[in-house]
C-alpha positions, 0 to 999 in steps of 0.5 A, a space after each residue: 382120573 381125577 384132576 386137581 383144580 388150581 386157583 389163580 395164585 397157584 397158576 401165577 406161581 407155576 407159570 411165572 405170569 401175572 394175573 393180567 398176562 394170564 387173562 390176556 393170554 386167555 383172550 388171545 387163546 394162548 391159555 385155556 379159559 378158567 372153569 367156574 367153581 361157583 358164583 365168584 370163583 374160577 380155576 384151571 385143571 392142573 393137567 391143562 396148565 402142565 400141558 401149556 407149560 410143557 409146550 412153552 418150554 418146548 418152544 412151541 409157536 403161538 399157533 401151535 399153542 392155540 391149537 393145543 388150547 383148542 384141543 384141551 378145551 374140546 376135551 373138557 366138553 367130551 369128558 362132561 
């Protein structure tokens, strides 16, 4: 299964969040950490962004979203 990598401008568009809010949520464990694409480039797997958007739309609590973030990041480790 191939998963596209979204760069920050695409993340801002599909989430409606600003750059600072995205990184604030990463620090709060409410958004997955970006993956490195090179020495100065990062991105996020599109499937993770879609899952987080769906959780927000469904009205999940911050605790539930933190749990989802942990699961998504753990899944990255198992797929490597």
